Residue frames as a rotation matrix with the C-alpha (Angstrom) as fourth column:
MET 1
-0.932 0.084 0.353 296.70
0.319 -0.277 0.907 39.81
0.174 0.957 0.231 67.28
SER 2
-0.610 0.749 -0.261 293.61
-0.275 -0.508 -0.816 41.96
-0.743 -0.426 0.516 67.18
ASP 3
0.198 0.769 0.608 290.46
0.598 0.397 -0.697 41.62
-0.777 0.502 -0.381 65.15
TYR 4
-0.562 -0.349 0.750 290.38
0.825 -0.290 0.484 42.99
0.048 0.891 0.451 61.66
THR 5
0.052 0.522 -0.852 289.41
0.353 -0.807 -0.473 46.63
-0.934 -0.276 -0.226 61.27
PHE 6
0.808 0.336 0.483 288.80
0.561 -0.189 -0.806 48.85
-0.179 0.923 -0.341 58.25
ILE 7
-0.285 -0.928 0.242 291.61
0.948 -0.236 0.214 50.46
-0.141 0.290 0.946 56.27
THR 8
0.192 0.285 -0.939 291.75
0.246 -0.940 -0.235 54.25
-0.950 -0.186 -0.251 56.23
THR 9
0.975 0.218 -0.043 291.90
0.036 -0.345 -0.938 56.31
-0.219 0.913 -0.345 53.05
GLU 10
0.385 -0.909 -0.160 295.64
-0.913 -0.401 0.079 56.91
-0.136 0.116 -0.984 53.42
GLU 11
-0.300 -0.469 0.831 296.29
-0.406 0.851 0.334 53.20
-0.864 -0.237 -0.445 53.89
HIS 12
0.593 0.591 0.546 294.13
0.312 0.456 -0.833 52.50
-0.742 0.665 0.086 50.84
PHE 13
0.885 -0.323 -0.336 296.39
-0.465 -0.566 -0.681 54.76
0.030 0.759 -0.651 48.76
LEU 14
-0.084 -0.946 0.312 299.47
-0.895 0.209 0.394 52.94
-0.439 -0.246 -0.864 50.10
LEU 15
-0.084 0.127 0.988 298.00
0.099 0.988 -0.119 49.62
-0.991 0.088 -0.096 48.98
GLN 16
0.904 0.419 0.079 297.14
0.142 -0.120 -0.983 51.09
-0.403 0.900 -0.168 45.58
ASP 17
0.484 -0.817 -0.314 300.76
-0.874 -0.472 -0.117 52.19
-0.053 0.331 -0.942 45.21
ALA 18
-0.365 -0.586 0.724 301.96
-0.541 0.766 0.347 48.68
-0.758 -0.265 -0.596 46.12
LEU 19
0.382 0.596 0.706 299.49
0.310 0.637 -0.706 47.26
-0.871 0.488 0.058 43.58
LYS 20
0.921 -0.069 -0.383 300.86
-0.356 -0.550 -0.756 49.61
-0.159 0.832 -0.531 40.91
LYS 21
-0.023 -1.000 0.008 304.44
-0.964 0.024 0.263 48.44
-0.263 -0.002 -0.965 41.59
ASN 22
-0.320 -0.030 0.947 303.35
-0.119 0.993 -0.009 44.80
-0.940 -0.116 -0.321 41.43
LYS 23
0.743 0.634 0.215 301.49
0.182 0.117 -0.976 45.43
-0.644 0.764 -0.029 38.18
GLN 24
0.597 -0.616 -0.514 304.64
-0.799 -0.509 -0.318 46.93
-0.066 0.601 -0.797 36.67
GLN 25
-0.424 -0.747 0.512 306.55
-0.693 0.631 0.348 43.79
-0.583 -0.207 -0.785 37.66
LEU 26
0.074 0.540 0.838 303.89
0.221 0.811 -0.542 41.58
-0.972 0.225 -0.059 36.04
ILE 27
0.930 0.234 -0.285 304.03
-0.184 -0.374 -0.909 43.62
-0.319 0.898 -0.305 32.83
LYS 28
0.131 -0.965 -0.229 307.82
-0.977 -0.164 0.133 43.34
-0.166 0.207 -0.964 32.82
PHE 29
-0.476 -0.279 0.834 307.58
-0.300 0.943 0.145 39.56
-0.827 -0.181 -0.533 33.22
GLY 30
0.543 0.736 0.405 305.00
0.239 0.327 -0.914 39.39
-0.805 0.593 0.002 30.41
LEU 31
0.790 -0.323 -0.521 307.36
-0.606 -0.536 -0.588 41.31
-0.089 0.780 -0.619 28.13
ILE 32
-0.320 -0.906 0.278 310.20
-0.844 0.406 0.352 38.97
-0.431 -0.122 -0.894 29.07
GLY 33
-0.148 0.362 0.920 307.95
0.105 0.931 -0.349 36.02
-0.983 0.046 -0.176 28.18
PHE 34
0.871 0.480 -0.099 307.03
-0.005 -0.194 -0.981 37.62
-0.491 0.855 -0.167 24.84
ALA 35
0.384 -0.818 -0.429 310.71
-0.920 -0.378 -0.103 38.27
-0.078 0.434 -0.897 24.04
VAL 36
-0.491 -0.540 0.683 311.65
-0.516 0.813 0.271 34.68
-0.702 -0.219 -0.678 24.93
THR 37
0.315 0.699 0.642 308.80
0.250 0.591 -0.767 33.39
-0.916 0.402 0.012 22.76
LEU 38
0.886 0.016 -0.464 309.94
-0.393 -0.509 -0.766 35.53
-0.249 0.861 -0.444 19.85
VAL 39
-0.026 -0.989 -0.147 313.55
-0.990 0.005 0.142 34.41
-0.140 0.150 -0.979 20.12
VAL 40
-0.535 -0.197 0.822 312.83
-0.321 0.947 0.019 30.72
-0.782 -0.253 -0.570 20.73
ALA 41
0.466 0.764 0.446 310.25
0.227 0.384 -0.895 30.60
-0.855 0.518 0.005 17.93
THR 42
0.848 -0.119 -0.516 312.48
-0.489 -0.549 -0.678 32.38
-0.203 0.827 -0.524 15.39
ILE 43
-0.048 -0.999 -0.013 315.97
-0.929 0.040 0.369 30.91
-0.368 0.030 -0.929 15.79
PRO 44
-0.344 -0.101 0.933 315.03
0.008 0.994 0.110 27.23
-0.939 0.046 -0.341 15.18
GLN 45
0.695 0.674 0.251 313.01
0.287 0.060 -0.956 28.22
-0.659 0.737 -0.151 12.10
VAL 46
0.660 -0.535 -0.528 315.90
-0.733 -0.612 -0.296 30.13
-0.164 0.582 -0.796 10.57
TYR 47
-0.370 -0.856 0.360 318.27
-0.744 0.505 0.437 27.24
-0.556 -0.107 -0.824 11.23
LEU 48
-0.078 0.418 0.905 315.86
0.183 0.898 -0.400 24.57
-0.980 0.134 -0.146 9.95
TYR 49
0.798 0.571 0.193 314.90
0.291 -0.084 -0.953 26.29
-0.528 0.816 -0.233 6.74
THR 50
0.599 -0.656 -0.459 318.46
-0.795 -0.555 -0.245 27.35
-0.094 0.512 -0.854 5.83
HIS 51
-0.442 -0.862 0.249 320.16
-0.839 0.495 0.225 24.00
-0.317 -0.110 -0.942 6.54
ASN 52
-0.577 0.323 0.750 317.48
0.242 0.945 -0.221 21.53
-0.780 0.054 -0.624 5.35
ASN 53
-0.903 0.382 0.195 315.21
0.140 -0.169 0.976 21.15
0.405 0.909 0.099 2.39
MET 54
-0.519 0.751 0.408 311.60
-0.751 -0.628 0.202 22.31
0.408 -0.202 0.890 2.73
GLY 55
0.354 0.704 -0.615 310.05
-0.319 0.709 0.629 18.86
0.879 -0.026 0.475 3.29
ASP 56
-0.149 -0.490 -0.859 312.50
0.676 0.584 -0.450 17.84
0.722 -0.647 0.244 6.01
ALA 57
-0.945 -0.214 0.249 312.17
0.008 -0.773 -0.634 21.20
0.328 -0.597 0.732 7.76
ASP 58
-0.219 0.949 0.228 308.37
-0.778 -0.311 0.546 20.98
0.588 -0.058 0.806 7.76
ASP 59
0.483 0.398 -0.780 308.49
0.004 0.890 0.457 17.48
0.876 -0.224 0.428 9.30
SER 60
-0.564 -0.808 -0.170 310.89
0.224 0.048 -0.973 18.51
0.794 -0.587 0.154 12.10
MET 61
0.076 0.532 -0.843 309.79
0.974 0.139 0.176 18.73
0.211 -0.835 -0.508 15.75
LEU 62
-0.416 -0.326 -0.849 311.10
0.600 -0.800 0.013 22.30
-0.683 -0.504 0.529 15.80
SER 63
-0.778 0.183 0.601 309.06
0.501 -0.396 0.770 23.45
0.379 0.900 0.216 12.82
TYR 64
-0.870 0.493 -0.017 306.53
-0.411 -0.743 -0.529 26.20
-0.273 -0.453 0.849 13.35
LYS 65
-0.244 0.793 -0.558 304.02
-0.759 0.202 0.619 23.91
0.604 0.574 0.553 11.57
ASN 66
-0.469 0.008 -0.883 304.27
0.339 0.925 -0.172 21.32
0.815 -0.380 -0.437 14.35
LEU 67
0.492 0.776 0.394 301.59
-0.145 -0.373 0.917 21.74
0.858 -0.508 -0.071 17.06
TRP 68
0.718 -0.241 -0.653 303.79
0.671 0.491 0.556 20.11
0.187 -0.837 0.514 19.71
PHE 69
-0.420 -0.873 0.250 306.47
0.774 -0.488 -0.404 22.76
0.474 0.024 0.880 19.19
TRP 70
-0.316 0.375 0.872 303.95
-0.215 -0.923 0.319 25.49
0.924 -0.086 0.372 20.09
ILE 71
0.784 0.587 -0.201 302.59
0.024 0.296 0.955 23.54
0.620 -0.754 0.218 23.06
TRP 72
0.296 -0.771 -0.563 306.12
0.939 0.344 0.022 23.04
0.176 -0.536 0.826 24.40
LEU 73
-0.576 -0.568 0.587 307.05
0.518 -0.810 -0.276 26.67
0.632 0.145 0.761 23.77
MET 74
0.051 0.679 0.733 303.95
-0.343 -0.677 0.651 28.12
0.938 -0.285 0.198 25.47
SER 75
0.834 0.199 -0.515 304.33
0.345 0.542 0.767 25.73
0.432 -0.817 0.383 28.42
PHE 76
-0.085 -0.961 -0.262 307.93
0.960 -0.009 -0.279 26.83
0.266 -0.275 0.924 28.83
VAL 77
-0.596 -0.132 0.792 307.06
0.151 -0.987 -0.051 30.54
0.789 0.089 0.608 28.69
ILE 78
0.469 0.824 0.317 304.16
-0.274 -0.205 0.940 30.18
0.840 -0.528 0.130 31.14
ALA 79
0.689 -0.298 -0.660 306.39
0.683 0.571 0.455 28.23
0.241 -0.765 0.597 33.54
LEU 80
-0.415 -0.887 0.201 309.07
0.788 -0.461 -0.408 30.93
0.455 -0.011 0.891 33.18
ILE 81
-0.278 0.382 0.881 306.64
-0.193 -0.921 0.338 33.74
0.941 -0.076 0.330 33.97
PHE 82
0.772 0.635 -0.008 305.18
-0.140 0.183 0.973 31.95
0.619 -0.751 0.230 37.01
SER 83
0.383 -0.708 -0.593 308.64
0.897 0.438 0.056 31.09
0.220 -0.554 0.803 38.32
LEU 84
-0.597 -0.548 0.586 309.64
0.423 -0.836 -0.351 34.75
0.682 0.038 0.730 38.02
ILE 85
0.177 0.754 0.632 306.49
-0.391 -0.536 0.748 35.72
0.903 -0.380 0.200 39.91
LYS 86
0.872 0.157 -0.464 307.25
0.292 0.594 0.749 33.17
0.393 -0.789 0.473 42.64
LEU 87
0.013 -0.968 -0.249 310.92
0.937 0.099 -0.336 34.12
0.350 -0.229 0.908 42.92
THR 88
-0.756 -0.310 0.577 310.22
0.199 -0.948 -0.249 37.83
0.624 -0.073 0.778 43.27
ASP 89
-0.632 0.536 -0.559 307.17
0.745 0.224 -0.628 37.26
-0.211 -0.814 -0.542 45.49
ILE 90
-0.828 0.452 0.332 304.63
-0.154 -0.753 0.640 39.32
0.539 0.479 0.693 43.58
ARG 91
-0.810 0.548 -0.209 301.61
0.372 0.205 -0.905 40.07
-0.453 -0.811 -0.370 45.79
TYR 92
-0.932 0.361 -0.038 299.35
-0.280 -0.647 0.709 41.43
0.231 0.671 0.704 43.01
TRP 93
-0.285 0.895 -0.343 296.26
0.090 0.382 0.920 39.23
0.954 0.232 -0.190 43.49
ALA 94
-0.172 0.184 -0.968 296.39
0.963 0.237 -0.126 39.34
0.206 -0.954 -0.218 47.30
ILE 95
-0.881 -0.155 -0.446 296.66
0.271 -0.940 -0.208 43.15
-0.387 -0.305 0.870 47.23
LYS 96
-0.732 0.682 0.007 293.66
-0.303 -0.335 0.892 43.33
0.611 0.651 0.452 44.89
LYS 97
-0.052 0.707 -0.706 291.73
0.600 0.587 0.544 41.21
0.798 -0.395 -0.454 47.39
ASP 98
-0.468 -0.192 -0.863 292.81
0.854 -0.350 -0.385 43.56
-0.228 -0.917 0.328 50.19
LEU 99
-0.991 0.095 -0.094 291.59
-0.117 -0.957 0.265 46.57
-0.065 0.274 0.960 48.22
THR 100
-0.345 0.918 -0.195 288.20
-0.114 0.166 0.980 44.88
0.932 0.360 0.047 47.97
ALA 101
0.140 0.385 -0.912 287.97
0.769 0.537 0.345 43.66
0.623 -0.750 -0.221 51.58
LEU 102
0.107 -0.195 0.975 289.56
-0.216 -0.962 -0.168 46.81
0.971 -0.192 -0.145 53.12
GLN 103
0.974 0.215 -0.065 290.62
0.001 0.287 0.958 44.99
0.225 -0.933 0.280 56.30
LYS 104
0.005 -0.990 0.140 293.75
-0.381 -0.132 -0.915 45.39
0.924 -0.049 -0.378 58.38
ALA 105
0.855 0.164 -0.493 295.11
0.362 0.493 0.791 43.97
0.373 -0.855 0.362 61.60
THR 106
0.344 -0.757 0.556 297.74
-0.764 -0.570 -0.302 44.91
0.545 -0.321 -0.775 64.18
LEU 107
0.896 -0.100 -0.433 300.17
0.289 0.871 0.397 42.56
0.337 -0.481 0.809 65.86
GLN 108
0.473 -0.791 0.388 303.21
-0.880 -0.445 0.165 42.67
0.042 -0.420 -0.907 68.14
ALA 109
0.964 -0.227 0.139 305.94
0.214 0.972 0.100 40.07
-0.158 -0.066 0.985 67.72
PRO 110
0.185 -0.965 -0.188 309.73
-0.254 -0.232 0.939 39.70
-0.949 -0.126 -0.288 67.59
MET 111
0.658 -0.048 -0.752 311.34
-0.753 -0.053 -0.656 39.72
-0.008 0.997 -0.071 64.16
GLU 112
0.700 -0.409 0.585 313.02
0.222 0.903 0.367 36.47
-0.679 -0.127 0.723 63.15
ALA 113
-0.330 -0.797 0.506 314.62
0.808 0.040 0.588 37.80
-0.489 0.603 0.631 59.96
VAL 114
0.599 0.401 -0.693 314.75
-0.038 -0.851 -0.524 40.97
-0.800 0.340 -0.494 57.88
TYR 115
-0.431 -0.779 0.455 315.92
0.538 0.183 0.823 40.96
-0.724 0.599 0.341 54.29
ILE 116
0.065 0.322 -0.945 315.70
-0.490 -0.814 -0.311 43.24
-0.869 0.483 0.105 51.27
GLU 117
-0.390 -0.170 0.905 314.82
0.596 0.703 0.388 42.03
-0.702 0.691 -0.173 47.78
ASN 118
0.476 0.576 0.664 313.63
0.868 -0.187 -0.461 43.16
-0.141 0.796 -0.589 44.34
ASN 119
-0.165 -0.676 0.719 316.51
0.723 -0.579 -0.378 45.58
0.671 0.457 0.584 43.82
ASP 120
-0.882 -0.231 -0.412 316.04
0.471 -0.481 -0.739 47.26
-0.028 -0.846 0.533 47.22
SER 121
-0.647 0.706 0.287 312.39
-0.403 -0.636 0.657 48.02
0.647 0.310 0.697 46.48
GLN 122
0.530 0.840 -0.113 310.89
-0.393 0.362 0.845 45.65
0.751 -0.404 0.522 49.06
THR 123
-0.624 -0.650 0.435 311.78
-0.701 0.219 -0.679 44.55
0.346 -0.728 -0.592 52.59
ASN 124
0.255 0.665 -0.702 310.54
-0.142 0.744 0.654 41.19
0.956 -0.067 0.284 53.83
ILE 125
-0.470 -0.314 0.825 310.15
-0.835 -0.146 -0.531 40.65
0.287 -0.938 -0.194 57.56
MET 126
-0.160 0.380 -0.911 309.58
0.131 0.923 0.362 37.26
0.978 -0.061 -0.197 59.14
LEU 127
-0.243 0.186 0.952 307.73
-0.893 -0.426 -0.145 37.41
0.378 -0.885 0.270 62.46
ALA 128
-0.805 0.006 -0.593 307.39
0.204 0.941 -0.268 34.61
0.557 -0.337 -0.759 64.98
GLN 129
-0.436 0.736 0.518 303.86
-0.885 -0.454 -0.099 34.43
0.162 -0.502 0.849 66.32
ASN 130
0.430 0.656 0.620 302.30
-0.795 0.600 -0.084 31.53
-0.427 -0.457 0.780 68.21
GLN 131
-0.074 -0.621 0.781 305.04
-0.105 0.783 0.613 29.13
-0.992 -0.037 -0.123 67.12
LYS 132
0.575 0.219 0.789 304.41
0.761 0.212 -0.613 30.05
-0.301 0.953 -0.045 63.48
LYS 133
-0.475 -0.704 -0.529 306.70
0.284 -0.691 0.664 32.10
-0.833 0.165 0.528 61.31
ARG 134
0.523 0.698 0.488 304.97
0.758 -0.120 -0.641 34.36
-0.389 0.706 -0.592 58.80
LEU 135
-0.610 -0.743 0.276 306.40
0.773 -0.480 0.416 36.65
-0.177 0.467 0.867 56.19
TYR 136
0.559 0.705 -0.436 305.24
0.568 -0.709 -0.418 40.28
-0.604 -0.013 -0.797 55.95
TYR 137
-0.075 -0.529 0.845 306.11
0.992 -0.130 0.007 42.74
0.106 0.839 0.534 53.20
TRP 138
0.194 -0.001 -0.981 307.22
0.244 -0.968 0.050 46.38
-0.950 -0.249 -0.188 53.38
MET 139
0.386 0.097 0.917 306.65
0.889 0.226 -0.398 47.56
-0.246 0.969 0.001 49.80
ARG 140
0.996 0.043 0.081 308.20
0.062 -0.968 -0.242 51.04
0.068 0.245 -0.967 50.11
GLY 141
0.441 -0.898 0.009 311.86
-0.435 -0.222 -0.872 50.18
0.785 0.381 -0.489 49.64
ALA 142
-0.277 -0.677 -0.681 314.60
0.404 0.561 -0.722 49.28
0.872 -0.475 0.118 52.06
LEU 143
0.813 0.542 0.212 313.61
-0.033 -0.320 0.947 49.50
0.581 -0.777 -0.242 55.72
ASP 144
-0.180 -0.983 0.033 316.68
0.032 -0.039 -0.999 50.66
0.983 -0.179 0.039 57.65
GLY 145
-0.499 -0.177 0.848 317.27
-0.746 -0.411 -0.524 50.27
0.441 -0.894 0.073 61.37
TYR 146
0.565 0.713 0.415 315.27
-0.820 0.541 0.186 47.08
-0.092 -0.445 0.891 61.85
ARG 147
-0.493 -0.802 -0.338 317.18
-0.767 0.584 -0.266 43.94
0.411 0.128 -0.903 62.85
ALA 148
0.077 0.458 -0.886 316.30
0.029 0.887 0.461 40.38
0.997 -0.062 0.055 63.75
GLY 149
-0.493 -0.201 -0.847 315.38
0.772 0.347 -0.532 39.96
0.401 -0.916 -0.016 67.40
GLN 150
-0.981 0.175 0.084 313.73
-0.194 -0.909 -0.368 43.37
0.012 -0.377 0.926 67.80
GLU 151
-0.410 0.912 -0.020 310.13
0.763 0.331 -0.556 43.50
-0.500 -0.243 -0.831 68.95
VAL 152
-0.994 0.110 0.006 307.86
-0.083 -0.786 0.613 45.40
0.072 0.609 0.790 66.54
GLU 153
-0.185 0.983 0.014 304.26
0.260 0.062 -0.964 46.39
-0.948 -0.175 -0.267 66.23
ILE 154
-0.990 -0.140 -0.013 302.94
0.018 -0.220 0.975 46.25
-0.140 0.965 0.220 62.69
THR 155
0.084 0.990 -0.117 299.69
-0.306 -0.086 -0.948 47.11
-0.948 0.115 0.296 61.02
TYR 156
-0.893 -0.450 0.016 299.21
-0.173 0.376 0.910 45.03
-0.416 0.810 -0.413 57.90
ALA 157
-0.166 0.816 -0.553 296.65
-0.979 -0.072 0.189 44.32
0.114 0.573 0.811 55.20
ARG 158
0.326 0.424 0.845 294.78
-0.717 0.694 -0.072 41.10
-0.617 -0.582 0.530 55.92
TYR 159
0.930 0.196 0.313 295.31
0.011 0.833 -0.553 38.99
-0.369 0.517 0.772 52.80
SER 160
0.740 -0.670 0.059 298.54
0.044 -0.039 -0.998 40.24
0.671 0.741 0.001 51.25
ARG 161
0.650 -0.466 -0.600 300.33
0.722 0.132 0.679 40.83
-0.237 -0.875 0.422 54.59
VAL 162
-0.039 -0.586 0.809 301.65
0.587 -0.669 -0.456 44.11
0.809 0.458 0.370 53.19
ILE 163
-0.274 -0.151 -0.950 302.83
0.935 -0.273 -0.226 46.24
-0.225 -0.950 0.216 56.11
ILE 164
0.532 0.536 0.655 300.97
0.619 -0.774 0.132 49.52
0.578 0.335 -0.744 56.32
SER 165
0.497 -0.449 0.742 302.89
-0.627 -0.777 -0.050 50.82
0.600 -0.441 -0.668 59.34
ILE 166
0.434 -0.459 -0.775 305.66
0.591 0.794 -0.139 49.48
0.680 -0.398 0.616 61.54
ASN 167
0.531 -0.263 0.806 307.01
-0.630 -0.759 0.167 50.66
0.567 -0.596 -0.568 64.93
LYS 168
-0.397 -0.703 -0.590 309.78
0.110 0.601 -0.791 49.40
0.911 -0.380 -0.161 67.17
LEU 169
0.769 0.639 -0.015 308.76
0.061 -0.049 0.997 48.63
0.636 -0.768 -0.077 70.75
């Protein structure tokens, strides 16, 4: 692995594009959280107030007047959003840090695994280096022709490990 060097203007635009895609994913997850909140906050209220008298409904744990209902609901929605972020491996904050630091590195290593995720919009590559396995991210869709066991040379952003360029050796 070489020392970190500065990112060129073209590479900066590639990282900005990756940041834009990650931001769209975060917005989508926020909208999912809002929709879940709306549904989960509305359905119990309708059921409570149509099947019980007003006093019993107001005293229920599922009443909108109960503080614990809102704490539980917001905790659930926040956990849902963060689990979606973790499952889809959003790199938003690391890419923002890369756009501030503007550092990249180059390394040569054999690929341990190659897999595509996020509806074929991202390829993840695991490289074995110095008895460590690290995951690197190709954010420009499916990367065809690369298989486990091949030796590659990649240039990547320092913090997010987003691959800027990749070449077979």
